[in-house]
TILUM-520028 format. One record per residue (C-alpha): residue in one letter; x, y, z. Coordinates in steps of 0.05 Angstrom, whole numbers, padded with zeros to 5 digits, always signed. Layout:
N
AXYZ...
//
This chain:
592
M+00004-00007+00003V+00056+00041+00019N+00095+00029-00040V+00024+00047-00093L+00017+00122-00049K+00083+00140-00056S+00080+00124-00131G+00023+00175-00138N-00017+00120-00159H-00096+00106-00131L-00114+00063-00082E-00174+00009-00117P-00244+00043-00098S-00254-00040-00060L-00189-00027-00014L-00211+00046-00007S-00286+00012+00018I-00256-00045+00063I-00203+00007+00099G-00252+00059+00115K-00302-00002+00152E-00255-00032+00189V-00224+00033+00223A-00294+00051+00242S-00309-00028+00268S-00328-00028+00331K-00290-00082+00352P-00229-00054+00392P-00182-00101+00367N-00191-00090+00287R-00209-00021+00293R-00132+00000+00324A-00098-00051+00281V-00116-00021+00231M-00099+00056+00260V-00035+00031+00274V-00026+00008+00192L-00057+00073+00178G-00014+00107+00225N+00056+00075+00201I+00034+00094+00134F+00030+00172+00146W+00088+00177+00187D+00131+00147+00151A+00118+00162+00078Y+00103+00220+00090Q+00152+00251+00135D+00166+00308+00080P+00101+00350+00059S+00118+00350-00022A+00123+00271-00031W+00040+00277-00011T-00004+00247-00069P-00069+00252-00093G-00081+00183-00075A-00068+00195+00003T-00115+00248-00007E-00166+00211-00022L-00154+00150+00035L-00147+00211+00085E-00223+00231+00058T-00244+00158+00066I-00225+00157+00140Y-00236+00223+00151P-00304+00217+00190T-00267+00168+00245L-00207+00206+00257E-00252+00260+00272K-00298+00223+00310I-00240+00193+00357L-00214+00265+00366R-00293+00292+00395D-00298+00223+00439A-00218+00234+00468P-00236+00279+00523S-00279+00235+00548S-00254+00156+00528T-00185+00166+00550M-00210+00187+00616A-00240+00117+00627P-00221+00070+00665G-00167+00027+00626A-00180+00059+00573N-00115+00066+00519P-00104+00127+00496V-00061+00113+00415E-00116+00112+00375A-00134+00185+00384W-00050+00205+00389I-00053+00157+00312A-00111+00206+00297L-00079+00264+00302V-00004+00253+00278V-00048+00226+00216L-00094+00292+00210L-00021+00329+00230S+00010+00311+00167S-00027+00322+00119P-00007+00388+00079V-00075+00390+00043T-00116+00382+00115S-00106+00456+00152A-00103+00426+00224K-00098+00490+00248S-00168+00507+00221L-00200+00441+00254P-00230+00462+00326F-00220+00384+00344V-00148+00389+00338H-00148+00460+00357S-00182+00450+00420V-00135+00391+00437V-00057+00419+00413V-00074+00490+00440P-00129+00485+00498T-00161+00540+00534G-00149+00523+00597K-00142+00456+00632P-00098+00408+00600S-00131+00364+00544F-00128+00292+00542L-00055+00301+00497Y-00027+00333+00556S-00060+00301+00612E-00010+00265+00659K-00072+00221+00681V-00071+00198+00613Y-00004+00190+00580Q+00026+00153+00648K-00024+00108+00642V+00013+00076+00580T+00063+00028+00588D+00073+00005+00527E+00146+00024+00500V+00108+00018+00416D+00039+00057+00439I+00078+00105+00485L+00115+00124+00418W+00053+00151+00380L+00061+00196+00428L+00121+00221+00415R+00103+00229+00340V+00046+00277+00360I+00088+00314+00392N+00143+00315+00340R+00084+00338+00288V+00060+00386+00338A+00130+00427+00334S+00118+00436+00268A+00051+00454+00259F+00037+00495+00317S+00096+00526+00346E+00069+00590+00345E+00010+00578+00370I+00030+00548+00438V+00086+00594+00445Q+00045+00659+00449Q+00012+00614+00511P+00054+00613+00567R+00002+00560+00593N+00007+00515+00547E+00079+00527+00522L+00082+00499+00598Y+00042+00433+00584Y+00074+00418+00518G+00138+00421+00553Q+00108+00380+00615T+00100+00329+00567L+00162+00316+00533L+00202+00318+00595W+00159+00263+00616L+00188+00230+00553V+00262+00245+00560V+00268+00243+00634D+00209+00205+00667H+00201+00142+00620P+00221+00086+00639S+00249+00050+00566S+00313+00072+00550Q+00287+00064+00481V+00239+00123+00489R+00271+00164+00530R+00336+00167+00470L+00281+00173+00420S+00257+00244+00458I+00328+00267+00460E+00335+00256+00375T+00270+00292+00377L+00295+00344+00419R+00355+00357+00381N+00316+00353+00312K+00274+00405+00324S+00305+00451+00367G+00327+00494+00305V+00273+00487+00274S+00216+00512+00317T+00222+00559+00369I+00172+00514+00419I+00223+00473+00446Y+00276+00517+00491G+00220+00554+00512S+00176+00485+00535I+00227+00440+00563K+00258+00513+00605Q+00180+00534+00633A+00169+00461+00652M+00232+00455+00681E+00237+00512+00733Q+00162+00492+00750I+00189+00432+00777L+00261+00447+00800F+00244+00514+00838D+00177+00490+00874E+00200+00475+00931K+00151+00412+00940K+00160+00381+00875Y+00228+00379+00872L+00234+00346+00946G+00179+00295+00921L+00229+00285+00859S+00268+00210+00859D+00322+00185+00835P+00357+00247+00827K+00437+00229+00806H+00395+00202+00746R+00343+00256+00736S+00401+00310+00735S+00445+00269+00689R+00378+00256+00643L+00356+00332+00655S+00417+00361+00642S+00415+00317+00570A+00345+00353+00560L+00367+00423+00565I+00428+00415+00524S+00388+00382+00472S+00339+00434+00468I+00401+00489+00449P+00392+00502+00375S+00456+00477+00346P+00504+00527+00313G+00486+00542+00248E+00420+00508+00251S+00375+00558+00268N+00355+00637+00257L+00348+00646+00339S+00401+00682+00366V+00435+00632+00418E+00473+00669+00464P+00411+00703+00496L+00374+00637+00511L+00430+00621+00549S+00434+00681+00583E+00370+00664+00610L+00389+00604+00642L+00434+00628+00680L+00394+00607+00743L+00366+00541+00712S+00432+00514+00699H+00457+00530+00759H+00406+00484+00801R+00430+00443+00863I+00408+00384+00831F+00465+00398+00772A+00528+00411+00822Q+00539+00332+00821L+00548+00333+00753A+00621+00337+00734D+00619+00404+00693N+00580+00464+00710L+00538+00460+00660W+00514+00526+00639I+00590+00533+00619E+00581+00462+00578L+00518+00497+00550L+00563+00556+00517Q+00616+00503+00493Y+00557+00455+00459A+00539+00535+00419K+00606+00535+00409L+00609+00592+00451D+00671+00631+00493P+00643+00630+00559H+00686+00691+00584G+00656+00730+00517V+00598+00710+00528V+00587+00741+00604T+00637+00795+00591R+00586+00820+00536N+00535+00801+00586F+00552+00818+00648K+00502+00873+00665Q+00451+00830+00653L+00483+00771+00680I+00489+00800+00751T+00429+00839+00751Y+00399+00776+00749A+00428+00736+00792E+00433+00786+00841D+00360+00798+00838A+00337+00731+00844V+00391+00735+00905T+00362+00792+00933G+00272+00774+00917T+00280+00698+00943D+00286+00671+01015S+00356+00653+01042G+00372+00578+01032S+00307+00571+00968L+00334+00542+00913R+00319+00595+00874N+00366+00626+00920D+00411+00578+00920A+00416+00571+00861A+00430+00641+00842L+00490+00646+00891R+00520+00581+00856A+00518+00622+00778I+00551+00687+00814T+00608+00639+00827T+00606+00621+00755L+00611+00687+00738A+00667+00704+00783F+00702+00649+00759V+00701+00656+00689A+00705+00738+00690P+00737+00763+00749E+00774+00822+00721L+00685+00837+00706A+00655+00801+00778V+00690+00822+00839P+00702+00898+00833H+00621+00889+00833L+00614+00844+00875L+00666+00879+00927R+00615+00941+00922K+00562+00909+00921I+00570+00870+00995K+00599+00926+01020T+00532+00960+01008L+00495+00889+01034L+00551+00891+01098D+00536+00959+01127P+00545+00953+01196T+00510+01023+01211P+00453+00997+01224L+00469+00936+01266H+00515+00996+01307A+00434+01033+01310L+00410+00976+01355G+00395+00972+01426E+00380+00929+01480L+00296+00944+01454E+00315+00920+01404M+00348+00855+01413G+00295+00841+01464V+00246+00840+01419W+00290+00800+01366K+00305+00740+01422T+00228+00743+01447P+00170+00702+01421V+00116+00726+01378G+00056+00744+01412T+00089+00756+01482P+00117+00835+01484F+00178+00843+01513V+00162+00909+01537D+00119+00903+01603V+00064+00967+01591L+00025+00938+01654A+00074+00945+01703S+00070+01016+01733S+00129+01017+01798K+00178+00969+01764G+00226+00995+01711N+00236+00971+01641S+00297+00931+01614G+00262+00942+01558K+00254+01021+01557D+00332+01043+01551K+00386+01024+01494G+00441+01034+01521K+00494+01018+01475D+00542+00989+01530A+00498+00947+01573D+00520+00885+01596I+00497+00837+01548K+00510+00779+01577K+00477+00805+01652W+00420+00823+01602E+00403+00765+01568A+00404+00728+01643E+00350+00775+01663L+00311+00765+01595R+00309+00691+01602K+00287+00694+01674S+00229+00748+01649L+00205+00697+01589A+00205+00638+01643Q+00159+00683+01683K+00118+00696+01624K+00102+00624+01611T+00065+00621+01673A-00012+00633+01657E-00034+00706+01651P-00098+00739+01682T-00154+00758+01653L-00137+00824+01625S-00180+00891+01622K-00203+00919+01557Q-00156+00974+01577E-00106+00933+01591K-00115+00888+01527A-00108+00951+01485L-00040+00965+01511V-00023+00897+01504D-00039+00895+01431A-00016+00955+01417Q+00058+00938+01443L+00057+00876+01400Q+00044+00922+01343K+00105+00971+01357E+00150+00906+01371E+00121+00872+01311S+00147+00931+01267I+00220+00929+01295R+00215+00851+01284T+00203+00862+01213S+00250+00914+01208L+00304+00866+01237R+00282+00802+01191D+00293+00857+01141L+00365+00872+01163K+00381+00798+01160K+00362+00780+01102R+00402+00836+01064L+00469+00814+01118L+00453+00746+01096N+00455+00769+01018G+00511+00801+01037V+00556+00738+01081S+00525+00694+01026M+00561+00734+00964I+00626+00726+00993S+00617+00656+01000S+00600+00652+00936L+00664+00695+00916L+00712+00660+00960Q+00677+00586+00920S+00701+00622+00848G+00773+00606+00874T+00812+00652+00831A+00864+00699+00850D+00826+00765+00843S+00779+00735+00905R+00832+00712+00937E+00876+00780+00941Q+00816+00812+00961S+00811+00776+01030P+00840+00820+01080F+00780+00860+01050L+00725+00822+01061A+00750+00806+01128S+00750+00872+01162I+00680+00881+01133L+00653+00827+01178M+00714+00845+01233N+00668+00919+01236G+00606+00896+01226I+00569+00838+01232V+00618+00792+01268Q+00622+00826+01325R+00545+00856+01327G+00505+00815+01283S+00517+00748+01314L+00449+00751+01352L+00408+00762+01276L+00461+00707+01237G+00481+00666+01291P+00543+00612+01271R+00536+00633+01190V+00574+00700+01195I+00628+00659+01240S+00642+00601+01191V+00639+00658+01137F+00702+00690+01172L+00738+00627+01177D+00726+00610+01114L+00773+00675+01088F+00830+00642+01119K+00817+00580+01070S+00846+00635+01013A+00911+00647+01066S+00984+00619+01035E+00986+00538+01027R+01048+00535+01072L+01013+00554+01140Q+00972+00488+01128E+00920+00474+01178S+00945+00527+01223R+00896+00579+01180M+00830+00573+01200W+00861+00578+01272F+00896+00645+01264G+00817+00659+01237V+00796+00629+01318A+00855+00673+01347T+00834+00736+01309L+00766+00729+01333R+00794+00716+01419V+00836+00769+01410Y+00775+00806+01390E+00736+00784+01432V+00683+00753+01399E+00629+00716+01436E+00592+00669+01389I+00654+00634+01370P+00646+00552+01370E+00657+00520+01439N+00697+00469+01410L+00744+00522+01379T+00754+00550+01442E+00774+00499+01485E+00854+00506+01478P+00878+00571+01523L+00884+00620+01484N+00955+00640+01507G+00970+00572+01482L+00943+00583+01418L+00970+00648+01407G+01049+00618+01429R+01033+00566+01377L+01005+00609+01318L+01057+00658+01329Y+01124+00616+01345K+01095+00573+01267L+01092+00646+01237K+01162+00670+01258G+01193+00608+01231L+01163+00608+01159S+01160+00679+01163D+01239+00663+01177Q+01240+00617+01112N+01203+00666+01065P+01160+00725+01072F+01085+00724+01068D+01061+00752+01004G+01015+00811+01011A+00934+00789+01017T+00961+00736+01076F+01001+00784+01124S+00953+00819+01117L+00901+00773+01122L+00929+00754+01188W+00956+00837+01213P+00888+00849+01259F+00906+00789+01295I+00974+00820+01301Q+00960+00884+01305K+00905+00869+01372V+00964+00832+01410V+01006+00898+01407Q+00954+00946+01419K+00944+00902+01472G+01021+00884+01502G+00999+00816+01507V+00936+00776+01505G+00910+00717+01544T+00983+00717+01580E+00990+00691+01651S+01051+00732+01654E+01095+00796+01646D+01150+00745+01604D+01086+00709+01570A+01063+00788+01548V+01138+00793+01528E+01148+00740+01479Q+01086+00746+01448L+01101+00814+01426V+01182+00790+01422L+01151+00744+01367I+01112+00790+01328L+01171+00842+01322D+01213+00783+01298V+01153+00771+01238I+01144+00835+01225R+01215+00850+01219S+01229+00783+01171H+01172+00822+01118T+01206+00893+01125S+01268+00880+01109Q+01249+00848+01034
//
């Protein structure tokens, strides 16, 4: 039959009559067998519309009424228990293969491919996920293939339909249990990405909808294999160089965040850089040409999302990549941004009232507005108050508030509610401050993880920003995170210091009397720690002076010990010993 049609000949009227009768048979096995044969004829013989023959038109006219009925009934028939949508998929393949019958003008086709509301049966997970047969599911892939050619412009005009299309295709590429189906789906992506605008946008939207939704992402299974399949899908959705009129560089810029999702972190290579290389683009050139757009894209995601969220995490990873690829642009920009975010002025303005409100549970007033005769610890904003004593009093106060409270009069309740509203306003301001400070600290981490010489050289500057602000004043808001990042800065010191690098960071915190140091880092007596570090520093300095970045990083520690005339010492001799060691270290560096 295929040879007859391809040769331009006509099928016998008797044969057409038999086909028309059997395709409309009330016996499902007969009807399906004929539909499969017809589907294969139109799929194999008419990949190229120019191959269409008058005989094919006659065949299509014969089966058209049945195809229409199948598609009109599909919304209900495919949802029935045990129903198989293969016949409906084949009907779509046949109609979308015809150059003489405009599928776009057929309402019963258009409503399936470009639905106006909920997903049609074509895009319904409840329909296609129940098809387990490897041969049957290939008809869905064939429909997806034909739709990319016939309806791409209509679908991309509606983000909702673009998402439906992308979710269906992504399921075939990533989640179908058959490796053969996944392989053929990837081939469809590659073949269509250069000629259809629908592929890239639909895959991107479908991935973002899954990966940046906290609940959906946590529900994903087998993340290791999934990351590899998702990366293959993303790479295959990008038009190959020279195969498309689309400008690839803007598309890849849009993928900056998605390609830095944490699911791709376990891959051997940076996915965004791999995407650029696949498109035969130089990563450094792309970043330098689009730096303002890329860094704004990443920073807006950092500041506009909750710390620790999936999009926030991806943005910070993206910043690391930008700093690695183009440090000459990224590092100066990030230093300015970090300095702004970590401006310590608001921290220095915090008093006991603000700190008390922050540590008091929501719904419990810190200031006791009902107290008439006793002084209120929350009314004074003495910046030089003894914090430890205040915290002890606060804990005692909170413990007392856990007991049953007496019934309040209407006037008393109004006073308490007004105070709670006032304190909630303070708490909101502190949350905003905390978020800004966390953004700055996180960007420091991103910069350090780039591992470039430019970022390493800025460690002293970053350490000074932290020490002059949030290390000493912001621990109440940020907890141990800021201490951890401060210590990470010391990893950029000279490798000659080996494991002592972190301990120089610890020593710096301790000589500045920072309180929020983890207990396991303060077990060694301070005098012993300083002696051990200073002897090592002297010995290494005698051999060769340290580079400027390392010495600058250690200088605040050295300077503080000198200013205090020795730290943590039990005798004058110990203090003199510390100072002599420091003078020897300084002499080793000033004699060069």
